[in-house]
N, C-alpha and C positions, 0 to 999 in steps of 0.2 A: 611552922614550913615545911613537917611529918605529919601533923594532922590533914593539912592540905590539902596536902598529896593522897595521905591515905583517902580522906574522900572526897577527890575527885576522882583516883581508881575503881569508889564503888556507890558513882554517886548513874542514875539509869543514862543509856546513851542523848537524850534530847537532855537532859541537863548536859552535859558533856559540849556539846555541838551548840547550846544556848552560850557559855560558858568562853569559847572558842572565840563563836563571834562577840564577844564584847568585849574578851579582852581583844583581838584582829583590831574589833574598828573603835575601842580608845587609844590603842599602841597610831593606829592611822593619823588617827584626829588630831591626838595630843602632838603629832610627827608632823605634821601639814601648818596648827595651829602655832607654834612652834619656829617652825621653821619665818610665818607671814608674825609674829611679831617680829623675831631678830630682823627681817628684813628690812619692815612699820620701819624701827628706829634709828636703822644704819640713812633711809632714805632721810627720816625729818630728821636728821643729823647736818646731810646731807645740803636737804632745804634751808633751815636755817640759816648751814652758810655763807649758800646765793645769799639769799636775804643781805648780813653782815656783808657783805660786797658791795650790793647794791647800797645800803645805808650808807655806808664808805665813798662809792661812787656821788653819789647826790650829794653826801655834804663838805666832801673834794672843792667836785664843784663849784661848789656856790663861794665857799670858800677861798678863791683866787683874788679879789678885789679884799676882802681884808688882808691878806698876805700881804697883795701887791703894797697897799697901803699903810701897811702895821697897823690898823685898826680894829684897837684893840674891843671897842664893844659889839664892829658889825663880826667879829668870831664870832662873841661871846654871845651874840644869835645866832648866827648862824648852828654852835653847834647845842642851840636851845632848842631844834628842832629835834634835836636826837627825846627828846622828854617823848615826846608822839611812842617813841618805840619803849614801854615798862621793861623790855628782856635789858636793854642799854648800862651796867652799871654806874661806866665812867667814861668819858673819852680825851683825849690830848692829842694841844691843833702844835704841832714845831713848827718853829722858821725853819731857813736857809739854811742857818748856820745850826742847827740841830736848838735850840737853848727855846726853853716852853714859851705857849708864846699864849696858849690857851685851855683851859679848862673846862668842862662840864660830869659831874656827875648827879645821880641820884639822889631822890631826896632823905632818902634811910639807909642809902653809902655816906661810911665815916669813914676816918683816915686813909681813903689816896689816897695811893706811890705813881707818880708819871714815867711809866718803862726810861730807863738811858737806853736815845738814839743808838748810840753804837752799840749798845748788846740786847736791842729789842728783838727778837725773831722774823726776820720780812715773812708777813704773809701771815694764816689764817695759820692758830692752832690752836689742838683742843687741852682741854687746862684740866680733867675729870667732870667738872659741874660746870664748868666757865667757859671760853671760847675769845678770845680775841682775830684786832684784823693790826696788819700793822705795812704803811704804804705809802710810797716817799710820792706828793701828790705835780704834778706835772699843767703846767700851760702853755701853751705853743713849745712842744718838744723840752723846756726849759722845767728845770729840779726849783718849785715855788717854799716848796716846806715838806710836811712827813706829815700821818694822821693814824693815833692810837687809839684801838677803839676795843672794850671788854663789854662781852656780855654773857649771863646767864641762862643757863637751861629749862629752867623750869616750867617755863611754855611748853617744851618737847617734854618734859611728864608729866603735862597735865593731860596732852594730847595721849599720850601712850599709856597710860594709866586707864584712859577714857578707853582707846583699845584692850585692853588685859580684859576688859569687865565685858565689854562685846562679847569677845574672842569665847571668854569663860563660858558667856552664856550661850553661845552657836552652839558651844559643844557641846553642856548639857542637854539641851534640845539635841543634837544630834544626836550623840547615845543616845535620848528618851527613844528618838524614834527609828532605831535603829533595834535597840529593845524590846520593841512594839511588831515591828514588821517581823521581825525574826522570831518569834511565838506563835504568828500567823503559819510562815514559810514551813515552821518544823512542823506542823502539822501531816504534809502530806510525808515524813519521814518517819515520824515516830509513833503515828498509828500501824501503818504499814508491817515496824518489826515487830510493834507490840502484838498486833494480831498473830503474825510469827511465833513471838513468843510462845503469848501460851495455843500455841498446836506443838511448838516444842516439850513443854510442860508432860502438859496431854498424852503423847511419845512415851518421855520418860519415865512417866508417877503410873499406868498403865498398866505397856506395854502394846497402845492401842496401832498399829501402822497400816491399820484402812483409814485411821483419820486423813485431810489432805486440808492443807493451807489454805488460804483463798487469795487466787493473788489480784490487785486492784489497780497498780499500778504495773506501764509496758516500761517500767526503765532498770535501773541495777537489781533493784529491790523485787519488782520482777521476777526476774531475770533470778534472782536468789530461793523465789520460792518455790519458784521451776526445780531450779537442781534439788534442792528440801524434802521432793515431793518424789522426784526423781531416786530418790534417795531410797525413799521410806519402799521402795518400788522393788528398791534391786541390794536390800538390805543383805537378804542369802547372800549376795552374790561379793557383796563389802567386808562380808565376814574372811571371803578367801582371797579376796585382797589386802586384809591388815594381814594376816598370816603372813606371805610371800613377803607382805612391807614390814618383818618383825625375823625375817630369820636376812633382808640384808640392812637390818637395824646399826649392827655394830660395822660395818663396811660403813654407814654413814656417819657415824657415833666417826669413826676413828680420820675421815675426810674432815667431817669439824675443825675436832681434833688437832688437826695439823696447820686450820685452814685461822683454828685462834692463836697457834706456836708464833705463825706465819708475822701475822696480827701484830706476835709479840714482839718478837723482834727487831723490826718495822720501827712501832715505837721505842725502843730499845737504845736501835739507832738513831734515827731522830732526839732522843733528849739528850743524846752524848752529841749530836750535832752542838745542839742548839748551845751545850754546856763548854763545847770547846767555841763553840762561839760568843761567848759572852768568854772566857780568858781569851782572846784572842783581842776581845775589842780592845779590853783595856790597854792592856798589853802598848796595842796602837793609837792610845789614846793616855800612853800615859811616856809612852818617849816622845812626842814632839812637848807635851808640857815643859818635861826634862827642861828639851832647850831653849823654851819660850824664858824657864824661868833662870836658867844659868846664864843665858847671851843680856836679859834687862837686870841680874843681878853686877852681871861685871861691866855693866853699861853706868848705874848706880855707884860702885866702887872706883870708876875710872871719870867717873866725866865732867870732872875742874883738871885732868889732865892726859887723855886720852885724844891721839889725833880726827880728828874730822872723818879720815880711809875705816879706822877702827869701829867707831860711832856709827859709821853708815853698816861697815859687816855685820855690829851683832843685829842691827837692826832688818839686812837683809834674813840670817839666820829666824829674826825672831818673826818674821815677815812666813820665811818662806811655815817655818813650823808653825804657823798659825793658818796659816793657805791648808797644809794636812790635816790640821785636827778639821779645815773645811768641810776638806776632800771626804772625809768621812763620812759625817753627819752629812754630806750631800746623796753617799751611796746609800743610807735608810730611807733617804726621800724619795730620792726614785728609783729604787727598787719599786716604792709603794705609788708613784704617778703609773713611774709603765706596766705598771698590776692592775691598774685601775684604767691606762686607757689616758692617762692627763699630761702627757707629757707633750707638750709643741715641738714641734723640728722646725727650723731653718733650715733649707736643701740647698743649696747653693752652688754650680764647681768649682771645682779647687783643686789644685796639688796636694797627694796624699804627704809631700814629701814635706809640709810647710807642720801641719799639727806632728809628724814625726821629729823636727827640729824643736817644735814650741816644745815640747817632754823632754826629751835631750838634756834642754836646758833649764828645766825646771829640777831631774833629778841629778845634775851631776855633781853633786854635794854626794850623795849614797855614790853613783858611780866614781868619785872620786876615796873617797872614807875606805871602799873595798879595792880600792886600784882593777875594775872590772877594764875594760878594750869595748866600746863602741864601731862598730866596721858596719858603718849603713851600704850597702850598693848599690854604687847607680844606676836606674834603670835606662837602657837601651830609648827611651820615651818618658814624657814627661806623662807617671801615673794619676792623669785628670784625672777627677769622678767625680761622682754630684752628691754630697752629703753632707750632715751638721759637722761644723770646725767644731762646734762645746763641745755633741756629743762624744765624737771621735777621738778628737785631743782625752777623754774618757778613758774610753778603749784601751786606746794605742798605751796613755802611764796603766791602768791594769796590768796593763801586762806587759811591759818596761818591766815596771817597780816587782812582779811576779817573776819575771826570768833574774831581776837581782838582791831578789831574794835568796834563791836556789841555784844564785851562780858562787865557785868559793871564791876568796882573793885572788888575784892579777886569771881574774876567766875571764874568757870573749864572751861577749852576741854581737849576736849577726844583726843586720835586717835588711832583708831585702825586697821589691817589688815583680811583679811577675805578670805578664797577661791572659789570660781564661775566657769561662762563658761559665755561665748559669739558667738555669732551666728559668723561662716566664713564669710568670706573676698569672698573667690571662689566657695564654694562646700554651695549650701541654703542646710534648715534645718541640719544644719552641725555645728554639737557644740566646741570651743577648750576651754584647761583652760588658765584660764585669776585671778588673784591676784588687790586685791580692797580696795583701803587705805580708812577712811572715818574719816568724823573733823568735830568731832562736838562743839557747843559753847550751852551756856545755855542764851541767847542775847533776842533781840526780836522776834526771826524768819524774817520766808520772807509768805508773802500773798503767797497760792496758789493757783491764777490765775495767777503769778508772780514767776514763776517756770519753764518756760521756757524763760522769756523775761529777766532775769536778766542775758543772756547770752549774748544777744547782744551789739554792741559796742553799745557802748555813754548814754547805759541803767544802769541805777539804781532801787531796791528792791525800792519804795513809802515811806517805814521807811525809806532808807537810808537820811531823810529830820530832825531825827535829828541831822543830828550832824557833824556824823563818818567821815563824808567825801571819798576821794575813786574818781576815773576818769573814770569808766564805761568800764573799759579796759581789767584789766583783768582778770574777768570771759570768756570777748568776746577769749582771746590769751589765755585762758586755755583750754575753749573749743577745741578754733583748735586746738593750740599743743595736744591736746584724742587723735582728728578725727584721726590726724596723723598715729598716734601712733597705726592706728586698734583702739582704744579703745571707752570706752561711762563715761560720767561724768553730774550728774544727782544733783537735790537742792530738800532737804525735810526736813519738819520740823522734827523738836523730838515730843515726847509721853510727854513729862508732858513740856517742856521749851525752844525756841534756834531754830536754823534751826542745819543742818548735810548736807554736802559735802560730796561727791564722786563720786569718777575717779576709771574705773577698764581699766587696762591693762592687753595683751594678755600675758603670760608663753612664748610664741615662735611669735613673730611675723610674720603674713606670706604678701612674696609678690603679690600685689594684679595685679592679669592675666588682 
């Protein structure tokens, strides 16, 4: 790798540009053909699945009479029609009672075993290099029996390998054509540069400042030639500018050193944030995992003696902890979707109290464990707004669980609603009606200089080091979700003690123009 880097550094500009074109073209072509092959294979599999369904329907329709009159020979004849499709490995026809009635198999298939209808997976299923389809047969809305067909995917592989061959050939042809075209086009860039280089060598070796470079093009290279010629004319003035530049060199060095120091500190801060994120992530994963293992162990030990209510409690605990693990993983995926713009929102007008009640129910165990009292202040009017129920539940869950972490035992969390206004997304100096939701705790609060930073990815309040934990993603995800709703979210400290997180949603969401 070092030898390649040295070659690239010492190579001429023409060679560098040529290699850049080749590498870029290769990467683009490889990506394009790779995507083409991927979707082609998916298309072939889906097409095969449709063909299997059509084949199943044809055989099912033709087998009605054989099943009605229990005509075994007729059933064999109908199944024998599958021989026209070489991909069919075997098929099993069942009567109304689920008993095996007739079987077909390809000549090269041995040791077939018809699946138990009660255990066969209904519909079409893909098993690696094979695909099967099991469905019931109906005649005049009455079930007459069922049919199971299994096929191989060799035909798909043959077609796919042909696609691969053609794609590789097209890739090589495109690469060769791109190389030939770039070689011709490079002359328009390399020749003027070579001419300028020759003039520059003449000046540096012979100190002949009377020579001038020939201007061939009127593009950036032409401007470069004009600048070079102007430099020769003003060489003495440039000497004076060099002296002035030398005098200010020390100041620029100091400024550059400070910039490098700032960059180093920023990199260290980012590294510390990621380290804290990994530490907190392991804690967040380990805690619900312990709950799952503990209560599943209780269930195993007491399976014979425990009451149904106890088992229900165990399963409920396990389910809650599993949901917490799933929520943690979904946070990571949601953040990626939000940043890439692929998150889909289902906006509907709903009462903001509904997601609040859902979250409080989910977190009831945590609240009871710390003896935290929740005060939900009823609004004067129903807090109706247009929002995505699932996403807002996620935001409220993050904020309430964050408040629980920092609220001491026997503390209080207050949830309140308030009407307000937000700036319009489409009209300057125009305001729209909005509903705000505030979640206050009486915990340790947030330093004032960190009100904005706590919403950044992997960033937590410096007071998190008390052991409250967290991944540093919840507030970042919450902010992205609220912004997608054209809303606003912020943090502030209470007058007495603790922090208050508030978000505001427009009553009627505007479509950004």
